Backbone as JSON, one array per atom type, in Angstrom:
{
  "sequence": "MKQIWIGKYIDVGQKGKDEEFAFRIDADMNEEMSFFGTVWEEEFYEKTKLFLNLEGFIDENHISFVKSYPCLFDIDEHYNTIIDKEQKGHEVIYDGYWNDETDQWEGTWEVKGRILAKGHDYFEEEIIYGSFDMKLIE",
  "N": [[-192.7, 220.78, 112.28], [-194.7, 221.41, 114.57], [-193.8, 223.56, 117.67], [-194.47, 224.15, 121.11], [-193.29, 226.28, 123.81], [-192.79, 226.88, 127.25], [-191.54, 229.12, 129.59], [-189.37, 231.03, 131.57], [-187.42, 234.03, 132.04], [-184.89, 235.36, 134.22], [-184.14, 238.56, 135.18], [-181.92, 241.38, 136.18], [-183.63, 243.56, 138.21], [-184.96, 247.02, 137.93], [-184.0, 248.3, 140.24], [-181.84, 246.76, 140.94], [-182.84, 244.22, 141.96], [-183.58, 240.66, 141.4], [-186.18, 240.53, 138.87], [-188.56, 238.02, 137.65], [-190.03, 236.96, 134.57], [-192.34, 235.81, 132.55], [-192.41, 233.53, 129.55], [-193.64, 232.75, 126.12], [-193.06, 230.34, 123.54], [-193.93, 229.87, 120.19], [-192.89, 227.57, 118.03], [-191.96, 226.49, 114.69], [-190.35, 223.49, 113.86], [-187.76, 222.14, 111.74], [-186.43, 219.01, 110.05], [-183.77, 219.06, 110.59], [-183.32, 220.14, 113.21], [-183.63, 223.03, 113.43], [-185.2, 225.77, 114.37], [-187.86, 228.34, 114.0], [-189.99, 230.83, 114.75], [-192.42, 232.88, 116.64], [-192.41, 234.82, 119.82], [-194.26, 235.27, 122.6], [-194.01, 237.74, 125.38], [-194.0, 238.25, 128.25], [-193.73, 241.0, 129.59], [-192.88, 242.63, 127.81], [-194.95, 242.38, 125.63], [-197.35, 243.22, 127.21], [-197.02, 245.86, 127.26], [-196.79, 246.53, 124.82], [-198.32, 245.26, 123.03], [-197.19, 243.62, 121.07], [-195.36, 240.82, 119.47], [-192.21, 238.79, 119.6], [-189.84, 237.74, 117.46], [-188.03, 234.89, 116.39], [-185.24, 232.65, 115.77], [-183.69, 229.7, 115.9], [-181.62, 226.74, 117.1], [-181.49, 223.05, 117.94], [-179.06, 221.14, 118.93], [-178.56, 218.0, 119.82], [-178.31, 217.77, 123.24], [-178.17, 220.76, 123.63], [-179.26, 224.03, 123.16], [-179.85, 226.81, 121.31], [-180.93, 229.85, 120.83], [-182.24, 233.04, 119.25], [-183.83, 235.96, 120.13], [-185.75, 238.07, 118.71], [-186.58, 241.64, 119.04], [-189.05, 243.53, 117.86], [-189.34, 246.18, 117.7], [-187.78, 249.46, 118.9], [-187.1, 248.81, 122.67], [-186.68, 249.69, 125.8], [-184.87, 250.91, 128.82], [-184.78, 253.91, 130.51], [-182.41, 256.0, 132.15], [-183.84, 256.83, 134.39], [-185.36, 254.56, 135.24], [-187.59, 254.88, 133.5], [-189.91, 253.45, 130.8], [-188.81, 252.67, 127.73], [-190.41, 252.95, 124.35], [-190.22, 252.88, 121.03], [-191.92, 252.75, 118.15], [-190.87, 252.9, 115.75], [-188.11, 252.72, 115.79], [-185.56, 250.36, 114.88], [-185.3, 247.23, 117.02], [-183.78, 245.5, 119.6], [-181.72, 242.49, 119.9], [-181.86, 239.39, 121.92], [-179.69, 236.8, 123.05], [-180.03, 233.34, 123.37], [-178.76, 230.72, 125.36], [-178.71, 227.33, 126.18], [-178.83, 224.21, 127.97], [-180.02, 220.76, 128.24], [-181.45, 219.55, 131.13], [-181.81, 216.66, 132.81], [-182.92, 215.88, 135.17], [-184.68, 218.03, 136.09], [-186.37, 218.04, 133.65], [-186.09, 219.99, 131.64], [-185.07, 222.75, 129.81], [-182.21, 224.49, 130.44], [-180.42, 227.89, 131.11], [-178.69, 230.73, 129.75], [-179.18, 233.89, 128.92], [-178.04, 236.84, 127.09], [-177.59, 240.51, 126.17], [-176.43, 242.92, 124.01], [-176.01, 246.05, 125.35], [-175.71, 249.84, 126.27], [-173.29, 251.72, 124.79], [-170.75, 252.65, 126.69], [-168.79, 255.62, 127.38], [-165.57, 255.66, 128.64], [-163.39, 257.3, 128.98], [-161.08, 259.31, 127.1], [-161.25, 258.36, 123.83], [-161.56, 255.79, 124.58], [-163.99, 253.46, 124.87], [-166.94, 251.45, 126.46], [-168.4, 248.52, 126.07], [-171.72, 247.63, 127.46], [-172.94, 244.81, 128.83], [-175.71, 242.82, 129.21], [-177.25, 240.34, 131.27], [-178.71, 237.33, 132.24], [-180.57, 234.45, 133.2], [-182.48, 231.67, 132.2], [-185.3, 229.51, 131.98], [-187.06, 226.55, 130.61], [-189.79, 224.69, 129.3], [-190.92, 222.08, 127.31], [-194.34, 222.19, 126.21], [-196.15, 221.22, 124.14]],
  "CA": [[-193.43, 220.01, 113.37], [-194.9, 222.72, 115.61], [-193.69, 222.93, 119.28], [-194.81, 225.25, 122.25], [-192.4, 226.02, 125.05], [-193.03, 227.79, 128.12], [-190.76, 229.33, 130.59], [-189.16, 232.35, 132.36], [-186.12, 234.44, 132.17], [-184.68, 236.46, 135.41], [-183.38, 239.82, 134.74], [-181.89, 242.07, 137.47], [-184.61, 244.78, 137.96], [-184.48, 248.38, 137.71], [-183.18, 248.67, 141.32], [-180.66, 245.96, 141.48], [-183.5, 243.29, 142.36], [-184.19, 240.18, 140.27], [-187.28, 240.39, 138.41], [-188.85, 237.09, 136.59], [-190.67, 237.18, 133.48], [-192.81, 234.73, 131.6], [-192.68, 233.71, 127.97], [-194.11, 231.41, 125.62], [-192.54, 230.17, 122.34], [-194.25, 228.92, 119.62], [-192.18, 227.76, 116.88], [-191.82, 225.29, 113.82], [-189.15, 222.61, 113.88], [-187.61, 221.2, 110.55], [-185.96, 217.83, 110.34], [-182.36, 219.62, 110.88], [-183.85, 220.81, 114.29], [-183.4, 224.26, 113.44], [-186.51, 226.5, 114.13], [-188.22, 229.37, 114.25], [-191.31, 231.21, 115.42], [-192.95, 233.66, 117.79], [-192.38, 234.57, 121.21], [-195.03, 236.31, 123.65], [-193.03, 237.79, 126.27], [-195.09, 239.14, 129.47], [-193.44, 242.32, 130.04], [-192.97, 243.52, 126.24], [-196.64, 242.34, 125.29], [-198.06, 244.29, 128.13], [-196.86, 247.25, 127.02], [-196.9, 246.81, 123.22], [-199.31, 244.32, 122.31], [-196.47, 242.89, 120.06], [-194.77, 239.72, 119.35], [-190.82, 238.79, 119.21], [-189.52, 237.06, 116.52], [-187.37, 233.85, 117.15], [-184.76, 231.61, 115.51], [-182.59, 228.99, 116.61], [-181.5, 224.92, 116.89], [-181.09, 221.99, 119.1], [-177.95, 219.88, 118.87], [-178.24, 217.18, 120.88], [-178.6, 218.31, 124.64], [-177.71, 222.2, 123.52], [-180.46, 224.76, 122.63], [-179.15, 228.08, 121.08], [-181.78, 230.67, 119.73], [-182.12, 234.62, 119.15], [-185.45, 236.53, 120.07], [-185.5, 239.74, 118.1], [-187.87, 242.66, 119.26], [-189.55, 244.45, 116.46], [-189.09, 247.6, 117.91], [-186.75, 249.77, 120.5], [-187.75, 249.01, 123.98], [-185.8, 249.89, 126.7], [-185.17, 251.55, 130.16], [-184.04, 255.02, 130.66], [-181.84, 256.48, 133.33], [-184.74, 257.17, 135.57], [-186.21, 253.63, 135.39], [-188.79, 254.84, 132.66], [-189.8, 252.47, 129.84], [-188.83, 253.49, 126.35], [-191.15, 252.08, 123.21], [-190.36, 253.32, 119.76], [-192.14, 251.49, 117.2], [-190.19, 253.56, 114.38], [-186.81, 252.0, 115.55], [-185.33, 248.87, 114.96], [-185.33, 246.85, 118.45], [-182.26, 244.62, 119.89], [-181.62, 241.0, 119.81], [-181.18, 238.8, 122.97], [-179.12, 235.7, 122.41], [-180.09, 232.52, 124.69], [-178.04, 229.62, 124.93], [-178.69, 226.67, 127.25], [-178.51, 222.47, 128.15], [-181.18, 219.92, 128.75], [-181.43, 219.25, 132.16], [-182.77, 215.44, 132.79], [-183.63, 215.91, 136.65], [-185.94, 218.84, 136.19], [-186.98, 217.92, 132.25], [-186.34, 221.55, 130.86], [-184.13, 223.65, 129.15], [-181.76, 225.98, 131.4], [-179.33, 228.3, 130.79], [-178.18, 232.1, 129.9], [-179.28, 234.71, 127.98], [-177.25, 238.06, 127.11], [-177.42, 241.28, 125.14], [-175.49, 244.24, 124.17], [-176.49, 247.36, 126.23], [-175.3, 250.95, 125.58], [-171.78, 251.93, 124.85], [-170.28, 253.75, 127.83], [-167.66, 256.24, 127.56], [-164.79, 255.35, 129.67], [-162.34, 258.27, 128.7], [-160.48, 259.8, 125.94], [-160.83, 257.12, 123.14], [-162.08, 254.59, 125.07], [-165.59, 252.82, 125.12], [-167.14, 249.84, 126.98], [-170.2, 247.88, 125.63], [-172.36, 247.12, 128.58], [-173.54, 243.53, 128.45], [-177.02, 242.52, 130.09], [-177.35, 239.01, 130.61], [-179.29, 236.67, 132.86], [-180.77, 233.35, 133.42], [-183.73, 231.47, 131.91], [-185.68, 228.12, 132.06], [-188.28, 226.11, 129.89], [-190.13, 223.29, 129.08], [-191.69, 221.66, 126.02], [-195.52, 221.69, 126.7], [-196.69, 220.72, 123.03]],
  "C": [[-193.35, 221.18, 114.38], [-194.42, 222.53, 117.03], [-193.72, 224.28, 120.2], [-193.99, 225.02, 123.44], [-192.91, 226.89, 125.93], [-192.15, 228.07, 129.42], [-190.68, 230.65, 131.45], [-187.72, 232.66, 132.3], [-185.88, 235.32, 133.58], [-183.58, 237.59, 134.97], [-183.06, 240.78, 136.12], [-182.49, 243.32, 137.11], [-184.04, 246.14, 137.9], [-183.91, 248.73, 138.98], [-182.3, 247.5, 142.06], [-181.33, 244.56, 141.74], [-183.86, 242.58, 141.39], [-185.62, 240.24, 140.43], [-187.33, 238.91, 137.43], [-190.14, 237.45, 135.74], [-191.23, 236.23, 132.38], [-192.67, 234.67, 130.19], [-192.84, 232.73, 127.58], [-193.5, 231.68, 123.95], [-193.3, 229.55, 121.67], [-193.62, 228.6, 118.17], [-192.24, 226.47, 116.04], [-190.39, 224.84, 114.0], [-189.03, 221.97, 112.57], [-186.47, 220.23, 111.09], [-184.36, 218.05, 110.75], [-182.18, 220.1, 112.48], [-183.27, 222.15, 114.41], [-185.04, 224.71, 113.54], [-186.74, 228.26, 114.27], [-189.85, 229.7, 114.3], [-191.61, 232.58, 115.94], [-192.69, 233.44, 119.19], [-193.62, 236.04, 122.09], [-194.21, 236.25, 124.79], [-194.0, 238.85, 127.29], [-194.92, 240.62, 129.48], [-193.74, 243.23, 128.86], [-194.62, 243.26, 125.75], [-197.42, 243.18, 125.97], [-198.23, 245.64, 127.88], [-196.76, 247.81, 125.43], [-197.76, 245.99, 122.6], [-198.79, 243.39, 121.17], [-195.88, 241.51, 120.44], [-193.73, 239.71, 119.29], [-190.72, 237.83, 118.07], [-188.29, 236.16, 116.75], [-186.58, 232.95, 115.89], [-183.65, 230.84, 116.19], [-182.34, 227.45, 116.37], [-181.15, 224.67, 117.9], [-180.19, 221.04, 118.25], [-178.02, 219.34, 120.04], [-179.03, 217.66, 122.49], [-178.67, 220.06, 124.61], [-178.92, 222.62, 122.75], [-179.76, 226.41, 122.52], [-180.31, 228.89, 120.41], [-181.58, 232.17, 120.09], [-183.78, 234.96, 118.95], [-184.98, 238.21, 119.43], [-186.92, 240.42, 118.34], [-187.89, 243.45, 118.25], [-189.7, 246.08, 116.65], [-188.05, 248.31, 119.05], [-187.87, 249.5, 121.76], [-186.58, 248.53, 124.93], [-185.93, 250.64, 128.14], [-184.27, 252.64, 130.3], [-183.18, 254.88, 132.05], [-182.47, 256.51, 134.79], [-185.58, 255.94, 135.66], [-187.47, 253.75, 134.23], [-188.68, 253.79, 131.43], [-189.89, 253.16, 128.49], [-189.44, 252.57, 125.54], [-191.06, 253.17, 122.11], [-190.52, 252.47, 118.75], [-191.08, 252.16, 115.84], [-188.68, 253.1, 114.47], [-186.54, 250.97, 115.82], [-185.02, 248.37, 116.53], [-183.9, 245.97, 118.43], [-182.75, 243.12, 119.67], [-181.2, 240.13, 121.1], [-180.88, 237.15, 122.61], [-179.36, 234.35, 123.61], [-179.51, 231.21, 124.24], [-178.11, 228.51, 126.37], [-178.41, 225.19, 127.28], [-179.95, 222.06, 128.54], [-180.66, 219.71, 130.3], [-182.54, 217.88, 132.6], [-183.19, 215.21, 134.33], [-184.55, 216.99, 136.63], [-186.87, 218.58, 134.68], [-187.19, 218.92, 131.71], [-185.22, 221.97, 130.32], [-183.44, 224.67, 129.96], [-180.83, 226.58, 130.97], [-179.27, 229.76, 130.99], [-178.91, 232.71, 128.84], [-178.35, 236.27, 128.11], [-177.85, 239.07, 125.91], [-176.63, 242.59, 125.39], [-176.33, 245.33, 124.63], [-175.79, 248.43, 125.46], [-173.58, 250.73, 125.68], [-171.36, 253.32, 125.83], [-168.6, 254.46, 127.58], [-166.62, 256.07, 128.65], [-163.43, 256.16, 129.77], [-162.04, 258.4, 127.25], [-160.36, 258.64, 124.71], [-161.06, 255.93, 123.63], [-163.33, 254.38, 125.5], [-165.58, 251.29, 125.36], [-168.49, 249.58, 126.61], [-170.6, 247.15, 126.95], [-172.77, 245.65, 127.88], [-174.45, 243.01, 129.38], [-177.1, 240.96, 130.01], [-178.14, 238.35, 132.35], [-179.68, 235.18, 132.66], [-182.1, 232.73, 133.07], [-184.03, 229.72, 132.22], [-186.38, 228.09, 131.1], [-188.62, 225.04, 129.36], [-191.11, 223.07, 127.63], [-193.2, 221.31, 126.72], [-196.34, 220.94, 125.62], [-195.84, 220.28, 121.85]]
}
């Protein structure tokens, strides 16, 4: 069964200020409530004209999915966008719950970021996270 969701995610922007970005998911849902499809993501599409891949599932009032970027898409330390279509992209994990009051899915997303050196033989992996909401339109 084909399903279309529209939503937005909130990301801490380049200067520490929250930024909101729109997305649209076109997915095929099977009988086990697993789905796969593509994602149009505002910021990424504007700069690359590419879509992301998507896989996920719904278990009653819980939704979980992974968006996979088809290429490297990052921001450097000077807040410049880096796009390299020759390199593998990253994945973003979404986890949320159905909200009866707003009639939409709401939750959080996270992505593993850079590995930061914190001393001799000690490294820390940066985790970037934010919130999202989305609703079924079709």
